[in-house]
Backbone as CSV, one residue per row, in Angstrom:
resi,resn,N_x,N_y,N_z,CA_x,CA_y,CA_z,C_x,C_y,C_z
1,MET,-17.728,10.902,-46.706,-17.563,11.888,-47.482,-16.687,11.194,-48.800
2,LEU,-17.414,11.939,-49.581,-17.068,11.546,-51.153,-16.376,12.940,-51.486
3,ASP,-15.261,12.106,-52.547,-14.390,12.927,-53.615,-15.218,13.371,-55.028
4,LEU,-14.540,14.166,-55.503,-15.153,14.447,-56.695,-16.023,13.585,-57.523
5,PHE,-14.680,12.650,-57.491,-15.302,10.889,-58.586,-16.178,10.189,-57.772
6,GLY,-16.752,10.313,-56.004,-17.582,9.881,-55.469,-17.018,8.530,-54.902
7,GLU,-15.578,8.871,-54.882,-14.821,7.838,-54.258,-15.098,7.901,-52.491
8,VAL,-14.759,7.111,-51.412,-15.204,8.051,-49.921,-13.880,7.617,-49.487
9,ILE,-13.412,8.943,-49.344,-11.866,9.700,-48.928,-11.764,9.002,-47.177
10,VAL,-10.449,8.270,-47.250,-9.833,7.386,-46.214,-8.611,8.735,-45.866
11,THR,-8.378,8.730,-44.891,-7.368,9.354,-44.600,-6.204,8.770,-43.456
12,GLN,-5.054,9.073,-43.619,-4.226,8.632,-42.541,-4.326,8.228,-41.351
13,ASP,-5.208,9.599,-41.044,-5.200,9.677,-39.576,-6.190,8.567,-39.127
14,GLU,-7.076,8.535,-40.407,-8.144,7.173,-39.674,-8.045,6.026,-39.695
15,ILE,-7.241,5.319,-40.522,-6.144,4.635,-40.465,-5.625,4.226,-39.340
16,ALA,-5.139,5.347,-38.646,-4.253,5.433,-37.750,-5.289,5.277,-36.639
17,ALA,-6.352,5.379,-36.026,-7.061,5.492,-35.540,-7.782,4.544,-35.727
18,TRP,-8.093,3.942,-36.591,-8.560,2.659,-36.483,-7.277,1.193,-36.564
19,VAL,-6.542,1.576,-36.426,-5.211,0.579,-36.389,-5.113,1.208,-34.650
20,ALA,-5.474,1.936,-33.951,-5.127,2.488,-32.820,-5.750,1.269,-31.593
21,ALA,-7.344,1.491,-32.132,-8.269,1.110,-31.550,-8.193,-0.444,-31.572
22,LEU,-8.070,-0.712,-32.655,-8.626,-2.276,-32.428,-7.046,-3.270,-33.024
23,ALA,-6.622,-3.301,-33.659,-5.402,-3.988,-33.052,-3.806,-2.595,-32.467
24,PRO,-4.018,-2.067,-31.554,-3.334,-1.385,-30.395,-1.398,-1.449,-30.810
25,ALA,-1.498,-3.516,-30.945,0.319,-3.354,-30.379,0.679,-3.423,-31.892
26,TYR,-0.077,-2.947,-33.078,0.649,-2.888,-34.322,1.088,-1.509,-34.796
27,MET,0.728,-0.615,-33.350,1.225,1.043,-33.457,2.768,0.874,-32.896
28,ALA,3.439,-0.406,-32.388,4.780,0.011,-31.811,5.620,0.289,-32.847
29,THR,5.577,0.096,-33.523,6.705,0.628,-35.413,5.913,0.636,-36.259
30,GLU,6.642,1.750,-36.908,6.244,2.367,-38.771,6.344,1.209,-39.078
31,ARG,7.415,0.155,-39.194,7.326,-1.149,-40.138,5.831,-2.260,-39.808
32,SER,5.738,-2.377,-38.319,4.301,-3.533,-37.856,2.656,-2.538,-38.374
33,PHE,2.974,-1.741,-38.047,1.895,-0.178,-38.424,1.977,-0.713,-39.862
34,ALA,2.411,-0.562,-40.802,2.248,-0.553,-42.638,1.679,-1.838,-42.824
35,ARG,3.009,-3.148,-42.409,2.479,-4.214,-42.711,0.969,-4.540,-42.616
36,TYR,0.894,-4.395,-40.722,-0.807,-4.605,-40.741,-1.816,-3.867,-41.004
37,VAL,-1.329,-2.372,-41.849,-2.575,-1.680,-42.536,-2.370,-2.261,-44.293
38,ARG,-1.136,-2.799,-44.779,-1.453,-3.814,-46.429,-1.724,-5.013,-45.912
39,LEU,-1.597,-5.691,-45.360,-1.737,-7.322,-44.775,-3.601,-7.405,-44.915
40,TRP,-4.135,-6.434,-44.077,-5.588,-6.189,-43.140,-6.359,-5.704,-43.761
41,ASP,-5.918,-5.232,-45.124,-6.451,-3.857,-45.662,-7.223,-2.782,-45.271
42,VAL,-6.816,-2.129,-43.959,-7.526,-1.378,-43.400,-8.591,-0.458,-43.901
43,ALA,-7.413,0.041,-45.693,-8.275,1.505,-45.959,-9.388,0.828,-46.449
44,GLY,-9.559,-0.350,-47.229,-11.018,-0.718,-47.683,-11.769,-1.166,-46.183
45,LYS,-11.385,-1.550,-45.200,-12.378,-1.593,-44.075,-12.574,-0.376,-43.111
46,VAL,-11.993,0.474,-43.332,-12.495,1.932,-42.990,-13.445,2.301,-44.290
47,ARG,-12.983,1.866,-45.323,-14.192,2.800,-46.361,-15.095,1.710,-46.034
48,ALA,-15.216,0.306,-45.967,-16.675,-0.035,-46.123,-17.760,0.383,-44.487
49,ALA,-16.733,0.813,-43.304,-17.368,0.933,-42.331,-17.892,2.653,-42.694
50,LYS,-17.574,3.473,-43.384,-17.543,5.031,-43.695,-18.861,4.615,-44.529
51,LEU,-19.117,3.932,-45.083,-20.150,3.689,-45.918,-21.155,2.988,-45.220
52,ALA,-20.538,2.450,-44.493,-22.290,1.777,-44.074,-22.295,2.434,-42.651
53,GLY,-21.761,3.670,-42.365,-21.957,4.350,-41.100,-21.807,3.804,-39.907
54,THR,-20.497,3.126,-39.482,-20.191,2.613,-38.441,-18.809,2.889,-37.847
55,PHE,-18.172,3.528,-39.104,-16.903,4.020,-38.585,-16.475,4.011,-37.053
56,GLU,-17.165,5.606,-37.072,-17.050,5.882,-35.865,-17.806,5.036,-33.823
57,SER,-18.706,4.206,-34.725,-19.015,3.484,-33.370,-18.257,2.094,-33.206
58,THR,-17.673,1.597,-33.838,-16.793,0.727,-34.521,-15.490,0.815,-33.666
59,ILE,-14.800,1.884,-33.964,-13.686,2.071,-32.862,-14.153,2.399,-31.695
60,ALA,-15.216,3.320,-31.200,-15.694,3.338,-29.818,-16.414,2.190,-28.870
61,HIS,-16.905,1.143,-29.713,-16.820,-0.072,-29.067,-15.343,-1.031,-28.764
62,ALA,-14.691,-0.521,-30.050,-12.737,-1.066,-29.383,-12.614,-0.513,-28.187
63,ILE,-12.599,0.587,-27.851,-12.326,1.312,-27.166,-12.791,0.484,-25.753
64,ASP,-14.205,0.837,-25.750,-14.585,0.596,-24.427,-14.245,-0.931,-24.627
65,ARG,-14.030,-1.485,-25.281,-14.074,-3.058,-24.684,-12.564,-3.196,-24.078
66,ARG,-11.602,-2.703,-24.973,-10.555,-2.777,-24.166,-9.989,-2.038,-22.930
67,SER,-10.824,-0.985,-22.776,-11.102,-0.758,-21.204,-11.430,-1.272,-20.558
68,HIS,-12.847,-2.184,-20.794,-13.310,-2.997,-19.499,-12.506,-3.904,-19.440
69,LEU,-12.048,-4.675,-20.510,-10.631,-6.217,-20.338,-9.571,-5.419,-19.425
70,SER,-9.255,-4.384,-19.320,-8.321,-3.770,-18.605,-8.683,-3.455,-17.318
71,ARG,-9.884,-3.320,-16.881,-10.639,-3.178,-16.195,-10.516,-4.743,-14.859
72,ARG,-11.151,-5.441,-15.596,-11.792,-6.492,-15.006,-10.631,-7.773,-14.808
73,PHE,-9.580,-7.198,-15.436,-8.075,-8.470,-15.259,-6.866,-7.338,-14.468
74,GLY,-7.436,-6.345,-13.845,-6.940,-5.472,-13.277,-5.267,-4.667,-13.925
75,PHE,-5.714,-4.538,-15.566,-4.475,-3.322,-16.061,-5.087,-2.184,-15.940
76,HIS,-5.132,-1.461,-14.707,-5.855,-0.357,-14.607,-5.405,0.990,-16.036
77,THR,-5.962,1.665,-16.718,-5.614,2.483,-17.639,-5.510,3.342,-17.241
């Protein structure tokens, strides 16, 4: 979705969903979350994924992969 200026809208909820799916360890504290978001340019990655139409599938794939690895190594969630 684009705003009035033609820019892709990236919300805090989308950033949190991205980090929770792709790098859940950084959700432990606000400090680690903020540092990860800033250093890895998460807003830019979310923006690029939304433009490419892969935002939802990237998150779904990361969640499926983590679930698969958990089952494979016996860490049932």
